[in-house]
TORZA-832258 format. One line per field, with one value per residue: residue number from 1; x, y, z of N, C-alpha, C, CB in turn. Coordinates in steps of 0.2 Angstrom, whole numbers. Each point is the difference from the previous one (the first is absolute). Last residue first. Glycine has a CB too. Layout:
<bamis>
seq <- (NUM | ...)
n.c1 <- (X | ...)
n.c2 <- (Y | ...)
n.c3 <- (Z | ...)
ca.c1 <- (X | ...)
ca.c2 <- (Y | ...)
ca.c3 <- (Z | ...)
c.c1 <- (X | ...)
c.c2 <- (Y | ...)
c.c3 <- (Z | ...)
cb.c1 <- (X | ...)
cb.c2 <- (Y | ...)
cb.c3 <- (Z | ...)
</bamis>
This chain:
<bamis>
seq <- (83 | 82 | 81 | 80 | 79 | 78 | 77 | 76 | 75 | 74 | 73 | 72 | 71 | 70 | 69 | 68 | 67 | 66 | 65 | 64 | 63 | 62 | 61 | 60 | 59 | 58 | 57 | 56 | 55 | 54 | 53 | 52 | 51 | 50 | 49 | 48 | 47 | 46 | 45 | 44 | 43 | 42 | 41 | 40 | 39 | 38 | 37 | 36 | 35 | 34 | 33 | 32 | 31 | 30 | 29 | 28 | 27 | 26 | 25 | 24 | 23 | 22 | 21 | 20 | 19 | 18 | 17 | 16 | 15 | 14 | 13 | 12 | 11 | 10 | 9 | 8 | 7 | 6 | 5 | 4 | 3 | 2 | 1)
n.c1 <- (55 | -7 | -10 | -24 | 11 | 20 | -15 | -18 | 17 | 10 | -23 | -6 | 17 | -15 | -21 | 13 | 10 | -22 | -9 | 20 | -6 | -24 | -2 | -20 | 4 | -22 | 4 | 19 | -5 | -24 | 4 | 23 | -9 | -18 | 18 | 16 | -19 | -7 | 24 | 2 | -23 | 7 | 23 | -12 | -17 | 18 | 10 | -25 | 0 | 9 | 22 | -5 | 16 | 20 | -5 | 17 | 12 | -9 | 23 | 7 | -12 | -22 | -4 | 8 | -13 | -18 | 7 | 1 | -20 | -10 | 9 | -9 | -20 | -2 | 6 | -14 | -17 | 4 | 0 | -19 | -11 | 12 | 4)
n.c2 <- (-100 | 13 | 27 | 6 | 14 | 8 | 2 | 9 | 14 | 5 | 3 | 14 | 17 | 16 | -6 | -4 | 22 | 7 | -13 | 9 | 22 | -4 | -14 | -11 | -26 | -11 | -7 | 4 | -23 | 6 | 24 | -5 | -21 | 15 | 17 | -18 | -12 | 22 | 3 | -25 | 1 | 22 | -10 | -20 | 14 | 13 | -21 | -17 | -29 | -18 | 1 | -3 | -19 | 14 | 28 | 19 | 15 | 26 | 19 | 14 | 23 | -3 | -22 | 10 | 20 | -16 | -12 | 22 | 6 | -22 | 5 | 23 | -9 | -20 | 14 | 17 | -18 | -9 | 23 | 5 | -21 | -3 | -24)
n.c3 <- (26 | -24 | 9 | 3 | 18 | -13 | -21 | 14 | 11 | -22 | -9 | 21 | 0 | -12 | 11 | 21 | -5 | -6 | 20 | 13 | -11 | 3 | 24 | 6 | 0 | 3 | -24 | -15 | -8 | -8 | -6 | -7 | -10 | -10 | -6 | -7 | -11 | -10 | -6 | -6 | -10 | -10 | -5 | -7 | -11 | -9 | -7 | -2 | 7 | -14 | 11 | 23 | -1 | -7 | 4 | -13 | 24 | 10 | -2 | 23 | -2 | -13 | 11 | 21 | -6 | -5 | 20 | 11 | -12 | 7 | 23 | -3 | -13 | 16 | 19 | -11 | -6 | 22 | 9 | -15 | 6 | 28 | 14)
ca.c1 <- (5 | 0 | 7 | -1 | -5 | 3 | 6 | -3 | -3 | 6 | 2 | -4 | 4 | 6 | -2 | -3 | 6 | 4 | -4 | 1 | 7 | 0 | 6 | -3 | 5 | 1 | -6 | 1 | 5 | 0 | -6 | 1 | 4 | -4 | -5 | 4 | 2 | -5 | -1 | 5 | -1 | -6 | 1 | 4 | -5 | -3 | 5 | 5 | -2 | -6 | 2 | -5 | -7 | 0 | 0 | -6 | 1 | -2 | -6 | 2 | 7 | 3 | 0 | 4 | 7 | 1 | 1 | 7 | 5 | 0 | 3 | 7 | 3 | 0 | 5 | 6 | 2 | 2 | 6 | 5 | 2 | -4 | 4)
ca.c2 <- (-1 | -7 | -3 | -6 | -4 | -3 | -4 | -6 | -4 | -3 | -5 | -6 | -6 | -1 | 0 | -6 | -4 | 1 | -3 | -7 | -1 | 0 | 4 | 6 | 4 | 3 | 1 | 6 | 0 | -6 | 0 | 5 | -3 | -5 | 3 | 4 | -5 | -1 | 6 | 1 | -5 | 2 | 5 | -3 | -3 | 5 | 2 | 5 | 7 | 2 | 3 | 5 | -3 | -6 | -6 | -4 | -4 | -7 | -3 | -6 | -1 | 5 | -1 | -6 | 3 | 3 | -5 | -3 | 5 | -1 | -6 | 2 | 5 | -3 | -5 | 4 | 3 | -6 | -2 | 5 | -1 | 4 | 4)
ca.c3 <- (5 | 2 | -2 | -5 | 3 | 6 | -2 | -2 | 6 | 4 | -5 | 0 | 2 | -4 | -7 | -2 | 0 | -6 | -6 | 0 | -2 | -7 | -3 | -3 | -1 | 7 | 4 | 4 | 4 | 4 | 5 | 5 | 5 | 4 | 4 | 5 | 5 | 4 | 4 | 5 | 5 | 4 | 4 | 5 | 5 | 4 | 5 | -2 | 2 | -4 | -6 | -1 | 0 | -5 | 4 | -2 | -6 | 1 | -4 | -3 | 1 | -3 | -7 | -1 | 0 | -6 | -5 | 1 | -3 | -7 | -2 | 2 | -4 | -7 | 0 | 1 | -6 | -4 | 3 | -2 | -8 | -5 | -5)
c.c1 <- (4 | 6 | 0 | 7 | -1 | -5 | 3 | 5 | -3 | -3 | 6 | 2 | -4 | 3 | 6 | -1 | -2 | 6 | 4 | -4 | 2 | 7 | 0 | 5 | -2 | 6 | 2 | -6 | 1 | 6 | 0 | -5 | 2 | 5 | -4 | -5 | 4 | 1 | -6 | -2 | 5 | -1 | -6 | 2 | 5 | -4 | -3 | 4 | 5 | -3 | -7 | 1 | -5 | -7 | -2 | 1 | -7 | 1 | -1 | -6 | 3 | 8 | 4 | 1 | 5 | 7 | 1 | 1 | 7 | 5 | 1 | 5 | 8 | 4 | 1 | 6 | 6 | 2 | 3 | 7 | 5 | 2 | -4)
c.c2 <- (-7 | -1 | -7 | -3 | -7 | -5 | -4 | -5 | -7 | -5 | -4 | -6 | -6 | -7 | -1 | -1 | -7 | -4 | 1 | -4 | -7 | -1 | -1 | 5 | 6 | 6 | 3 | 1 | 5 | 0 | -6 | 0 | 5 | -3 | -4 | 4 | 3 | -5 | -2 | 6 | 1 | -5 | 2 | 6 | -3 | -3 | 5 | 3 | 5 | 7 | 2 | 3 | 5 | -2 | -6 | -6 | -4 | -4 | -7 | -4 | -6 | 0 | 5 | -2 | -5 | 3 | 3 | -5 | -3 | 5 | -1 | -7 | 1 | 5 | -3 | -5 | 4 | 3 | -6 | -3 | 5 | -1 | 3)
c.c3 <- (-1 | 5 | 2 | -2 | -4 | 3 | 6 | -3 | -3 | 6 | 4 | -5 | 0 | 1 | -4 | -7 | -1 | -1 | -6 | -5 | 0 | -3 | -7 | -3 | -4 | -1 | 7 | 4 | 5 | 6 | 4 | 5 | 5 | 6 | 5 | 5 | 6 | 6 | 5 | 4 | 5 | 5 | 5 | 5 | 5 | 6 | 5 | 5 | -2 | 2 | -4 | -7 | -2 | 0 | -5 | 4 | -2 | -6 | 2 | -3 | -3 | 1 | -4 | -7 | 0 | -1 | -7 | -5 | 1 | -3 | -7 | -2 | 1 | -4 | -6 | 0 | 0 | -7 | -5 | 1 | -2 | -7 | -5)
cb.c1 <- (-7 | -5 | 6 | -11 | -6 | 7 | 2 | -10 | -2 | 8 | -3 | -9 | 7 | 2 | -10 | -5 | 5 | -4 | -11 | 2 | 3 | -10 | 6 | -9 | 9 | -4 | -6 | 7 | 6 | -5 | -7 | 7 | 5 | -8 | -1 | 10 | 1 | -7 | 4 | 9 | -4 | -5 | 9 | 5 | -8 | 0 | 9 | -9 | -5 | -3 | 11 | -2 | 3 | 11 | -4 | -1 | 12 | -8 | 3 | 9 | -1 | -10 | -11 | -3 | -4 | -13 | -7 | -1 | -8 | -12 | -4 | -4 | -11 | -11 | -3 | -5 | -12 | -8 | -3 | -8 | -12 | -2 | 10)
cb.c2 <- (7 | -4 | 11 | 5 | 10 | 10 | 8 | 7 | 11 | 10 | 6 | 7 | 7 | 12 | 7 | -1 | 8 | 12 | 2 | 1 | 11 | 7 | -1 | -1 | -9 | -11 | -10 | 5 | -6 | -6 | 6 | 7 | -7 | -2 | 8 | 1 | -9 | 2 | 8 | -5 | -8 | 5 | 4 | -9 | -3 | 8 | -2 | 3 | -5 | -12 | -7 | 2 | -7 | -3 | 6 | 5 | -1 | 4 | 7 | 0 | 7 | 7 | -6 | -4 | 9 | 3 | -8 | 3 | 10 | -4 | -5 | 8 | 6 | -6 | -2 | 9 | 1 | -8 | 4 | 9 | -5 | 8 | -7)
cb.c3 <- (8 | -11 | 1 | -4 | 5 | 2 | -10 | -3 | 6 | -3 | -10 | 4 | 7 | 1 | 2 | 12 | 8 | 0 | 6 | 12 | 5 | 0 | 11 | 8 | 1 | 5 | -6 | -8 | -9 | -10 | -9 | -9 | -8 | -10 | -9 | -8 | -9 | -10 | -9 | -8 | -8 | -10 | -9 | -8 | -9 | -10 | -9 | -8 | 10 | -1 | 0 | 12 | 9 | 2 | 10 | -12 | 3 | 9 | -9 | 9 | 11 | 1 | 1 | 12 | 7 | 0 | 7 | 12 | 2 | 0 | 10 | 10 | -1 | 2 | 12 | 6 | -2 | 6 | 12 | 2 | -2 | 9 | 2)
</bamis>
């Protein structure tokens, strides 16, 4: 995979996470009160871009990467749900 493809996947996934923040705000996390609110948002957007790269290996569609950037918090909550 070329660096350009990885960068495109990161940016599209990060944009999806950014759009999610704009539509629905991320609440303050109890364990991270020492971080500022803008840092929490930045970490969320960067995590969206990185998780898009990791989970979308082999998929070249920017639309699916954008969709994953919007829905990765839901995927993480389902995967880590206690049973």
